[in-house]
C-alpha atoms as an extended CHARMM CRD file, in Angstrom:
* protein
*
       243  EXT
         1         1  MET       CA             89.0750000000      128.0720000000       94.4400000000  PROA      1               0.0000000000
         2         2  LEU       CA             89.8680000000      124.1790000000       93.9320000000  PROA      2               0.0000000000
         3         3  LYS       CA             92.1380000000      123.3570000000       91.1760000000  PROA      3               0.0000000000
         4         4  ILE       CA             92.2670000000      120.1000000000       89.2290000000  PROA      4               0.0000000000
         5         5  GLY       CA             94.1340000000      117.4450000000       91.2070000000  PROA      5               0.0000000000
         6         6  ASP       CA             92.9460000000      118.7070000000       94.6630000000  PROA      6               0.0000000000
         7         7  LYS       CA             91.4200000000      116.6090000000       97.0720000000  PROA      7               0.0000000000
         8         8  MET       CA             87.7150000000      117.1440000000       98.1070000000  PROA      8               0.0000000000
         9         9  PRO       CA             87.5050000000      119.3580000000      101.0450000000  PROA      9               0.0000000000
        10        10  SER       CA             86.3730000000      118.0970000000      104.3370000000  PROA      10              0.0000000000
        11        11  PHE       CA             82.9560000000      118.7470000000      105.3860000000  PROA      11              0.0000000000
        12        12  GLU       CA             80.0390000000      117.5540000000      107.4240000000  PROA      12              0.0000000000
        13        13  VAL       CA             76.7460000000      119.0680000000      107.1230000000  PROA      13              0.0000000000
        14        14  LEU       CA             72.8710000000      117.9840000000      107.1270000000  PROA      14              0.0000000000
        15        15  ASP       CA             70.9950000000      116.6660000000      104.2030000000  PROA      15              0.0000000000
        16        16  GLN       CA             67.4690000000      117.1050000000      103.4080000000  PROA      16              0.0000000000
        17        17  ASP       CA             66.2870000000      114.6460000000      105.8060000000  PROA      17              0.0000000000
        18        18  GLY       CA             68.1920000000      116.0110000000      108.4690000000  PROA      18              0.0000000000
        19        19  LYS       CA             70.7120000000      113.4150000000      108.6720000000  PROA      19              0.0000000000
        20        20  THR       CA             74.6280000000      114.2340000000      109.0030000000  PROA      20              0.0000000000
        21        21  VAL       CA             76.5610000000      113.8180000000      105.7570000000  PROA      21              0.0000000000
        22        22  LYS       CA             80.5490000000      113.6790000000      105.7530000000  PROA      22              0.0000000000
        23        23  SER       CA             82.9910000000      114.1990000000      102.9120000000  PROA      23              0.0000000000
        24        24  GLY       CA             84.2080000000      110.8640000000      103.5340000000  PROA      24              0.0000000000
        25        25  ASP       CA             80.9900000000      109.2660000000      102.5600000000  PROA      25              0.0000000000
        26        26  PHE       CA             81.7210000000      109.9520000000       98.9050000000  PROA      26              0.0000000000
        27        27  ILE       CA             85.1790000000      108.5800000000       98.7930000000  PROA      27              0.0000000000
        28        28  GLY       CA             86.4950000000      105.1170000000       98.0630000000  PROA      28              0.0000000000
        29        29  LYS       CA             82.8690000000      104.1130000000       97.1920000000  PROA      29              0.0000000000
        30        30  GLY       CA             83.1990000000      103.1740000000       93.5500000000  PROA      30              0.0000000000
        31        31  LYS       CA             81.4320000000      106.1670000000       92.0560000000  PROA      31              0.0000000000
        32        32  LYS       CA             82.6610000000      109.5390000000       90.9660000000  PROA      32              0.0000000000
        33        33  THR       CA             81.0320000000      112.5900000000       93.1150000000  PROA      33              0.0000000000
        34        34  VAL       CA             79.5260000000      115.6470000000       91.5310000000  PROA      34              0.0000000000
        35        35  VAL       CA             79.1460000000      118.2560000000       93.8260000000  PROA      35              0.0000000000
        36        36  TYR       CA             77.1280000000      121.3570000000       92.4660000000  PROA      36              0.0000000000
        37        37  PHE       CA             76.3820000000      124.5490000000       94.2870000000  PROA      37              0.0000000000
        38        38  TYR       CA             73.3550000000      126.6770000000       93.5460000000  PROA      38              0.0000000000
        39        39  PRO       CA             72.1060000000      130.0910000000       95.0240000000  PROA      39              0.0000000000
        40        40  LYS       CA             68.6550000000      129.2060000000       96.3850000000  PROA      40              0.0000000000
        41        41  ASP       CA             65.8670000000      126.3950000000       96.5080000000  PROA      41              0.0000000000
        42        42  ASN       CA             62.9030000000      126.9430000000       94.2720000000  PROA      42              0.0000000000
        43        43  THR       CA             64.2570000000      129.7160000000       92.1750000000  PROA      43              0.0000000000
        44        44  SER       CA             63.8380000000      129.3610000000       88.6150000000  PROA      44              0.0000000000
        45        45  GLY       CA             67.3480000000      128.7690000000       87.4770000000  PROA      45              0.0000000000
        46        46  CYS       CA             68.0630000000      126.3530000000       90.2730000000  PROA      46              0.0000000000
        47        47  THR       CA             64.7920000000      124.6050000000       89.9760000000  PROA      47              0.0000000000
        48        48  ALA       CA             65.8000000000      123.9370000000       86.0760000000  PROA      48              0.0000000000
        49        49  GLU       CA             69.2350000000      122.6820000000       87.2090000000  PROA      49              0.0000000000
        50        50  ALA       CA             67.7460000000      120.3050000000       89.6280000000  PROA      50              0.0000000000
        51        51  CYS       CA             65.2200000000      119.1000000000       87.1800000000  PROA      51              0.0000000000
        52        52  SER       CA             67.8280000000      118.6600000000       84.4420000000  PROA      52              0.0000000000
        53        53  ILE       CA             69.6740000000      116.4040000000       86.8470000000  PROA      53              0.0000000000
        54        54  ARG       CA             66.3990000000      114.6620000000       88.0830000000  PROA      54              0.0000000000
        55        55  ASP       CA             65.4350000000      113.6650000000       84.5780000000  PROA      55              0.0000000000
        56        56  ASN       CA             68.7970000000      112.3020000000       83.5690000000  PROA      56              0.0000000000
        57        57  TRP       CA             69.2150000000      110.6490000000       86.8500000000  PROA      57              0.0000000000
        58        58  GLU       CA             69.4070000000      107.0540000000       85.4440000000  PROA      58              0.0000000000
        59        59  ALA       CA             71.8030000000      108.0590000000       82.9870000000  PROA      59              0.0000000000
        60        60  LEU       CA             74.1280000000      109.7870000000       85.4100000000  PROA      60              0.0000000000
        61        61  ARG       CA             74.1230000000      106.6760000000       87.4060000000  PROA      61              0.0000000000
        62        62  ALA       CA             74.7620000000      104.3120000000       84.7170000000  PROA      62              0.0000000000
        63        63  ALA       CA             77.7330000000      106.5470000000       83.9020000000  PROA      63              0.0000000000
        64        64  GLY       CA             79.1580000000      106.1760000000       87.2850000000  PROA      64              0.0000000000
        65        65  TYR       CA             78.0040000000      109.3380000000       89.1150000000  PROA      65              0.0000000000
        66        66  ASN       CA             76.7940000000      110.0630000000       92.3350000000  PROA      66              0.0000000000
        67        67  VAL       CA             75.3760000000      113.8840000000       92.5790000000  PROA      67              0.0000000000
        68        68  VAL       CA             74.8300000000      116.2040000000       95.4950000000  PROA      68              0.0000000000
        69        69  GLY       CA             73.2530000000      119.6910000000       95.4720000000  PROA      69              0.0000000000
        70        70  VAL       CA             74.5700000000      122.3220000000       97.8700000000  PROA      70              0.0000000000
        71        71  SER       CA             73.1850000000      125.8250000000       98.8160000000  PROA      71              0.0000000000
        72        72  LYS       CA             72.9410000000      127.8870000000      102.0050000000  PROA      72              0.0000000000
        73        73  ASP       CA             69.5180000000      126.8430000000      102.5250000000  PROA      73              0.0000000000
        74        74  SER       CA             68.4170000000      125.0320000000      105.6640000000  PROA      74              0.0000000000
        75        75  ASP       CA             67.6710000000      121.2980000000      105.6820000000  PROA      75              0.0000000000
        76        76  LYS       CA             63.8650000000      122.0360000000      106.0670000000  PROA      76              0.0000000000
        77        77  SER       CA             64.0870000000      124.2320000000      102.9560000000  PROA      77              0.0000000000
        78        78  HSD       CA             65.7600000000      121.4230000000      100.9630000000  PROA      78              0.0000000000
        79        79  ALA       CA             63.2250000000      118.9100000000      102.2310000000  PROA      79              0.0000000000
        80        80  GLY       CA             60.3490000000      120.9870000000      100.7230000000  PROA      80              0.0000000000
        81        81  PHE       CA             62.3620000000      121.7540000000       97.5500000000  PROA      81              0.0000000000
        82        82  ALA       CA             63.0920000000      117.9380000000       96.9440000000  PROA      82              0.0000000000
        83        83  ALA       CA             59.5070000000      116.8460000000       97.7000000000  PROA      83              0.0000000000
        84        84  ARG       CA             58.1290000000      119.4070000000       95.3290000000  PROA      84              0.0000000000
        85        85  HSD       CA             60.2170000000      118.4130000000       92.5050000000  PROA      85              0.0000000000
        86        86  ALA       CA             60.7430000000      114.4950000000       93.3850000000  PROA      86              0.0000000000
        87        87  LEU       CA             64.6040000000      115.1090000000       93.2860000000  PROA      87              0.0000000000
        88        88  PRO       CA             66.3340000000      111.5400000000       93.8260000000  PROA      88              0.0000000000
        89        89  PHE       CA             69.5750000000      113.0500000000       94.9970000000  PROA      89              0.0000000000
        90        90  THR       CA             71.2070000000      114.4030000000       98.2790000000  PROA      90              0.0000000000
        91        91  LEU       CA             70.9620000000      118.2390000000       98.9260000000  PROA      91              0.0000000000
        92        92  LEU       CA             73.2360000000      119.6740000000      101.5150000000  PROA      92              0.0000000000
        93        93  ALA       CA             72.5140000000      122.5120000000      103.9920000000  PROA      93              0.0000000000
        94        94  ASP       CA             75.5350000000      124.7320000000      104.2050000000  PROA      94              0.0000000000
        95        95  THR       CA             74.0190000000      127.2360000000      106.3190000000  PROA      95              0.0000000000
        96        96  THR       CA             77.2690000000      128.3660000000      107.6530000000  PROA      96              0.0000000000
        97        97  ARG       CA             78.7380000000      128.7400000000      104.1590000000  PROA      97              0.0000000000
        98        98  GLU       CA             82.0260000000      126.7960000000      105.1280000000  PROA      98              0.0000000000
        99        99  MET       CA             81.4920000000      124.2690000000      102.2590000000  PROA      99              0.0000000000
       100       100  HSD       CA             81.1120000000      127.3920000000       99.8490000000  PROA      100             0.0000000000
       101       101  GLU       CA             84.2060000000      128.8980000000      100.9730000000  PROA      101             0.0000000000
       102       102  ALA       CA             86.2200000000      125.5390000000      100.9020000000  PROA      102             0.0000000000
       103       103  PHE       CA             85.3210000000      124.9140000000       97.4880000000  PROA      103             0.0000000000
       104       104  GLY       CA             85.5600000000      128.2090000000       96.1780000000  PROA      104             0.0000000000
       105       105  ALA       CA             81.9450000000      128.7690000000       95.3890000000  PROA      105             0.0000000000
       106       106  ILE       CA             81.2260000000      131.9950000000       96.9710000000  PROA      106             0.0000000000
       107       107  GLY       CA             82.4110000000      135.4200000000       95.6410000000  PROA      107             0.0000000000
       108       108  GLU       CA             81.3270000000      138.7230000000       94.0830000000  PROA      108             0.0000000000
       109       109  LYS       CA             78.4980000000      138.6070000000       91.4900000000  PROA      109             0.0000000000
       110       110  LYS       CA             76.4380000000      141.0510000000       89.5850000000  PROA      110             0.0000000000
       111       111  MET       CA             72.7130000000      141.0570000000       90.7300000000  PROA      111             0.0000000000
       112       112  TYR       CA             70.2670000000      143.7980000000       89.4780000000  PROA      112             0.0000000000
       113       113  GLY       CA             73.1150000000      145.9520000000       88.5020000000  PROA      113             0.0000000000
       114       114  LYS       CA             74.6730000000      145.8350000000       91.8210000000  PROA      114             0.0000000000
       115       115  THR       CA             77.7530000000      143.9480000000       92.9920000000  PROA      115             0.0000000000
       116       116  VAL       CA             76.8340000000      141.3840000000       95.9970000000  PROA      116             0.0000000000
       117       117  LEU       CA             78.6180000000      138.5050000000       97.7260000000  PROA      117             0.0000000000
       118       118  GLY       CA             76.9800000000      135.4030000000       97.0710000000  PROA      118             0.0000000000
       119       119  THR       CA             76.7930000000      131.8160000000       95.9400000000  PROA      119             0.0000000000
       120       120  LEU       CA             78.6820000000      131.1980000000       92.5640000000  PROA      120             0.0000000000
       121       121  ARG       CA             76.9990000000      128.6580000000       90.4770000000  PROA      121             0.0000000000
       122       122  ARG       CA             79.7820000000      125.9420000000       89.9740000000  PROA      122             0.0000000000
       123       123  THR       CA             79.9550000000      122.1340000000       89.5830000000  PROA      123             0.0000000000
       124       124  PHE       CA             82.8470000000      120.1780000000       90.8700000000  PROA      124             0.0000000000
       125       125  ILE       CA             83.5420000000      116.5470000000       89.5180000000  PROA      125             0.0000000000
       126       126  PHE       CA             85.7500000000      114.2470000000       91.6660000000  PROA      126             0.0000000000
       127       127  ASP       CA             86.9140000000      110.7680000000       90.8520000000  PROA      127             0.0000000000
       128       128  GLU       CA             86.2130000000      107.7910000000       92.7940000000  PROA      128             0.0000000000
       129       129  TYR       CA             88.9660000000      108.7470000000       95.4300000000  PROA      129             0.0000000000
       130       130  GLY       CA             88.0380000000      112.0180000000       95.8410000000  PROA      130             0.0000000000
       131       131  THR       CA             90.5650000000      113.8480000000       93.6010000000  PROA      131             0.0000000000
       132       132  LEU       CA             88.9120000000      116.7860000000       91.4840000000  PROA      132             0.0000000000
       133       133  GLU       CA             88.8980000000      116.0950000000       87.7280000000  PROA      133             0.0000000000
       134       134  ARG       CA             86.5580000000      118.7710000000       86.4560000000  PROA      134             0.0000000000
       135       135  ILE       CA             84.9430000000      122.2610000000       87.0200000000  PROA      135             0.0000000000
       136       136  ILE       CA             81.9970000000      123.6090000000       85.5450000000  PROA      136             0.0000000000
       137       137  GLU       CA             82.1360000000      127.3510000000       85.9540000000  PROA      137             0.0000000000
       138       138  LYS       CA             79.5200000000      128.1770000000       82.9920000000  PROA      138             0.0000000000
       139       139  VAL       CA             76.7260000000      126.1700000000       84.1530000000  PROA      139             0.0000000000
       140       140  ASP       CA             73.8210000000      125.8100000000       81.7360000000  PROA      140             0.0000000000
       141       141  THR       CA             70.9270000000      125.1340000000       84.0430000000  PROA      141             0.0000000000
       142       142  LYS       CA             68.5500000000      123.8700000000       81.7040000000  PROA      142             0.0000000000
       143       143  ASN       CA             71.3620000000      121.3430000000       80.4350000000  PROA      143             0.0000000000
       144       144  ALA       CA             73.0610000000      120.7050000000       83.6890000000  PROA      144             0.0000000000
       145       145  ALA       CA             73.1230000000      116.9130000000       83.3690000000  PROA      145             0.0000000000
       146       146  ALA       CA             74.3630000000      117.1060000000       79.8610000000  PROA      146             0.0000000000
       147       147  GLN       CA             77.3320000000      119.2180000000       80.8620000000  PROA      147             0.0000000000
       148       148  ILE       CA             78.2740000000      116.5390000000       83.4070000000  PROA      148             0.0000000000
       149       149  LEU       CA             77.7890000000      113.6170000000       80.9800000000  PROA      149             0.0000000000
       150       150  TYR       CA             79.3870000000      115.2310000000       77.8360000000  PROA      150             0.0000000000
       151       151  ASP       CA             82.7410000000      116.9530000000       78.4430000000  PROA      151             0.0000000000
       152       152  VAL       CA             84.2720000000      119.2970000000       76.1200000000  PROA      152             0.0000000000
       153       153  THR       CA             88.0490000000      119.8120000000       75.9800000000  PROA      153             0.0000000000
       154       154  PRO       CA             89.9580000000      122.3260000000       73.7890000000  PROA      154             0.0000000000
       155       155  ILE       CA             92.9470000000      120.8260000000       72.1090000000  PROA      155             0.0000000000
       156       156  SER       CA             94.0930000000      123.8620000000       69.9450000000  PROA      156             0.0000000000
       157       157  ASP       CA             92.8870000000      127.3820000000       68.9430000000  PROA      157             0.0000000000
       158       158  ILE       CA             94.7610000000      129.5790000000       66.6230000000  PROA      158             0.0000000000
       159       159  THR       CA             93.5010000000      132.4620000000       64.3040000000  PROA      159             0.0000000000
       160       160  GLU       CA             95.5660000000      133.2540000000       60.9780000000  PROA      160             0.0000000000
       161       161  ASN       CA             94.4440000000      135.8100000000       58.5440000000  PROA      161             0.0000000000
       162       162  GLY       CA             91.0680000000      135.9980000000       59.9750000000  PROA      162             0.0000000000
       163       163  ILE       CA             90.4250000000      132.2640000000       60.1070000000  PROA      163             0.0000000000
       164       164  ARG       CA             90.0710000000      130.5390000000       63.2790000000  PROA      164             0.0000000000
       165       165  LYS       CA             91.0010000000      127.0390000000       63.6620000000  PROA      165             0.0000000000
       166       166  ALA       CA             90.0840000000      125.2060000000       66.8290000000  PROA      166             0.0000000000
       167       167  SER       CA             89.9370000000      121.6130000000       67.8970000000  PROA      167             0.0000000000
       168       168  PHE       CA             88.1780000000      119.9280000000       70.6240000000  PROA      168             0.0000000000
       169       169  ARG       CA             88.0380000000      116.4900000000       72.0970000000  PROA      169             0.0000000000
       170       170  THR       CA             84.2100000000      115.7300000000       73.1850000000  PROA      170             0.0000000000
       171       171  CYS       CA             83.5530000000      112.6870000000       75.4980000000  PROA      171             0.0000000000
       172       172  GLY       CA             80.1280000000      111.3150000000       76.1940000000  PROA      172             0.0000000000
       173       173  VAL       CA             78.7730000000      108.0280000000       77.7050000000  PROA      173             0.0000000000
       174       174  THR       CA             79.7770000000      105.7560000000       74.8220000000  PROA      174             0.0000000000
       175       175  CYS       CA             82.2680000000      107.3710000000       72.7920000000  PROA      175             0.0000000000
       176       176  SER       CA             84.8970000000      110.1590000000       72.4670000000  PROA      176             0.0000000000
       177       177  THR       CA             85.1590000000      112.3830000000       69.2170000000  PROA      177             0.0000000000
       178       178  GLN       CA             87.7830000000      115.0390000000       67.9670000000  PROA      178             0.0000000000
       179       179  ILE       CA             86.1830000000      117.7630000000       66.1950000000  PROA      179             0.0000000000
       180       180  ASN       CA             88.2520000000      120.3260000000       64.0100000000  PROA      180             0.0000000000
       181       181  LEU       CA             86.6730000000      123.6980000000       63.0350000000  PROA      181             0.0000000000
       182       182  GLU       CA             87.4600000000      126.5380000000       60.8200000000  PROA      182             0.0000000000
       183       183  THR       CA             85.4170000000      129.6440000000       61.2150000000  PROA      183             0.0000000000
       184       184  GLU       CA             85.5920000000      133.2690000000       59.9120000000  PROA      184             0.0000000000
       185       185  GLY       CA             83.6540000000      135.5190000000       62.0630000000  PROA      185             0.0000000000
       186       186  ASP       CA             80.4060000000      133.8490000000       63.0440000000  PROA      186             0.0000000000
       187       187  THR       CA             80.3590000000      131.6730000000       59.7930000000  PROA      187             0.0000000000
       188       188  ILE       CA             81.5360000000      127.9460000000       59.5360000000  PROA      188             0.0000000000
       189       189  ARG       CA             83.9080000000      127.5600000000       57.0080000000  PROA      189             0.0000000000
       190       190  ARG       CA             84.8040000000      123.7230000000       57.4220000000  PROA      190             0.0000000000
       191       191  VAL       CA             84.0880000000      120.8630000000       59.8900000000  PROA      191             0.0000000000
       192       192  GLU       CA             85.7850000000      117.5390000000       60.3370000000  PROA      192             0.0000000000
       193       193  ILE       CA             84.3890000000      114.9630000000       62.7440000000  PROA      193             0.0000000000
       194       194  VAL       CA             87.4240000000      112.6180000000       63.4980000000  PROA      194             0.0000000000
       195       195  LYS       CA             86.4150000000      108.9890000000       64.8000000000  PROA      195             0.0000000000
       196       196  GLY       CA             82.8930000000      109.9680000000       64.9540000000  PROA      196             0.0000000000
       197       197  CYS       CA             80.0710000000      107.7570000000       66.6840000000  PROA      197             0.0000000000
       198       198  ASP       CA             77.1380000000      108.6120000000       64.2900000000  PROA      198             0.0000000000
       199       199  GLY       CA             77.9990000000      107.0610000000       61.1100000000  PROA      199             0.0000000000
       200       200  ASN       CA             76.8620000000      109.9550000000       58.8540000000  PROA      200             0.0000000000
       201       201  THR       CA             79.6440000000      112.4570000000       60.0270000000  PROA      201             0.0000000000
       202       202  LYS       CA             80.4230000000      113.5560000000       56.4690000000  PROA      202             0.0000000000
       203       203  GLY       CA             76.5540000000      114.4330000000       56.3280000000  PROA      203             0.0000000000
       204       204  VAL       CA             76.6670000000      116.2350000000       59.5500000000  PROA      204             0.0000000000
       205       205  ALA       CA             79.6490000000      118.3730000000       58.4560000000  PROA      205             0.0000000000
       206       206  ARG       CA             78.0610000000      119.3660000000       55.3160000000  PROA      206             0.0000000000
       207       207  LEU       CA             74.8890000000      120.5260000000       57.1250000000  PROA      207             0.0000000000
       208       208  CYS       CA             77.0830000000      123.0660000000       58.9820000000  PROA      208             0.0000000000
       209       209  GLU       CA             79.3510000000      124.8050000000       56.1850000000  PROA      209             0.0000000000
       210       210  GLY       CA             78.7540000000      128.0220000000       55.0600000000  PROA      210             0.0000000000
       211       211  ARG       CA             76.1910000000      128.7020000000       58.0260000000  PROA      211             0.0000000000
       212       212  LYS       CA             76.0160000000      130.7870000000       60.8430000000  PROA      212             0.0000000000
       213       213  ILE       CA             77.3920000000      129.2240000000       64.2580000000  PROA      213             0.0000000000
       214       214  ARG       CA             74.1750000000      130.1030000000       66.0610000000  PROA      214             0.0000000000
       215       215  GLU       CA             71.9560000000      128.5630000000       63.3440000000  PROA      215             0.0000000000
       216       216  VAL       CA             73.8640000000      125.5430000000       63.2670000000  PROA      216             0.0000000000
       217       217  ILE       CA             73.5870000000      124.9750000000       66.8980000000  PROA      217             0.0000000000
       218       218  GLY       CA             69.8250000000      125.3820000000       66.5560000000  PROA      218             0.0000000000
       219       219  LEU       CA             69.8670000000      122.8410000000       63.5900000000  PROA      219             0.0000000000
       220       220  LEU       CA             72.0320000000      120.2960000000       65.4230000000  PROA      220             0.0000000000
       221       221  GLU       CA             70.0560000000      120.4680000000       68.6350000000  PROA      221             0.0000000000
       222       222  GLY       CA             66.9690000000      119.7970000000       66.6430000000  PROA      222             0.0000000000
       223       223  ILE       CA             68.0310000000      116.5540000000       65.1910000000  PROA      223             0.0000000000
       224       224  ASP       CA             66.5260000000      113.4160000000       66.6930000000  PROA      224             0.0000000000
       225       225  CYS       CA             69.3300000000      111.2550000000       68.1050000000  PROA      225             0.0000000000
       226       226  LYS       CA             66.9130000000      108.3350000000       68.6170000000  PROA      226             0.0000000000
       227       227  GLY       CA             68.2510000000      107.4470000000       72.0650000000  PROA      227             0.0000000000
       228       228  ARG       CA             71.6170000000      106.9590000000       71.0130000000  PROA      228             0.0000000000
       229       229  GLY       CA             73.1030000000      108.8480000000       74.2160000000  PROA      229             0.0000000000
       230       230  THR       CA             75.8480000000      110.9110000000       72.6780000000  PROA      230             0.0000000000
       231       231  SER       CA             75.6380000000      111.3580000000       69.0470000000  PROA      231             0.0000000000
       232       232  CYS       CA             78.0060000000      113.3940000000       66.6230000000  PROA      232             0.0000000000
       233       233  PRO       CA             75.3400000000      116.0750000000       66.2360000000  PROA      233             0.0000000000
       234       234  ASP       CA             75.1210000000      116.4290000000       70.2920000000  PROA      234             0.0000000000
       235       235  GLN       CA             79.0010000000      116.7890000000       70.5410000000  PROA      235             0.0000000000
       236       236  LEU       CA             79.4020000000      119.0700000000       67.5430000000  PROA      236             0.0000000000
       237       237  ALA       CA             76.8150000000      121.6130000000       69.1280000000  PROA      237             0.0000000000
       238       238  ARG       CA             78.6920000000      121.4290000000       72.4050000000  PROA      238             0.0000000000
       239       239  ALA       CA             81.9040000000      122.2010000000       70.6150000000  PROA      239             0.0000000000
       240       240  LEU       CA             80.5890000000      125.2510000000       68.7120000000  PROA      240             0.0000000000
       241       241  LYS       CA             79.1020000000      126.5830000000       72.0810000000  PROA      241             0.0000000000
       242       242  GLU       CA             82.7530000000      126.6700000000       73.1920000000  PROA      242             0.0000000000
       243       243  LEU       CA             83.6370000000      129.1740000000       70.3350000000  PROA      243             0.0000000000
């Protein structure tokens, strides 16, 4: 599989309109390129992933991203998929699996209890010059756009006397935040939001302390961020999901 710092592999395939698309079309154009691999058109998970990107298309474009989806389906299948769900981005038909192999998006996986060789749902994010910056291996199909927009990077993670202390840097469209967490089992003991963008960081922290991690994630995701984009509740929920 590709590693951070690698260059975008060379490819030449058809898009949903039957037009030839090359890797060079995305390099040096002033935008970052997101290449996401998915198993099959019109299946539930793949539809959810595509619709998440569609519904957040303006935010992705504003943040400087160009997005292309890749599967082994034909260009005609892609055309139907794109039309049915009004997808505003490019879908590439890698019918030979050459792109899958070059990116490292094909391998063994479990399906109905059996080990099969198939597409690995992965997202690769390249900078404006075609250098790989980030790989999303655990794709949340319903929140695929948010995973692209809001990065969560571990800083440190240690456990002493049963207390886990973990720090994360979360980045969004408008700001970056450091979040320090202390947990015992599945219970949150302490939360510190450093350089938060939300204003009421102490209130958000107090909401979490003494509660179960899963419960807190649900509470944070239910907070109305009033169109602020990436807020402290959003970023804290994403950090907790990494534990």
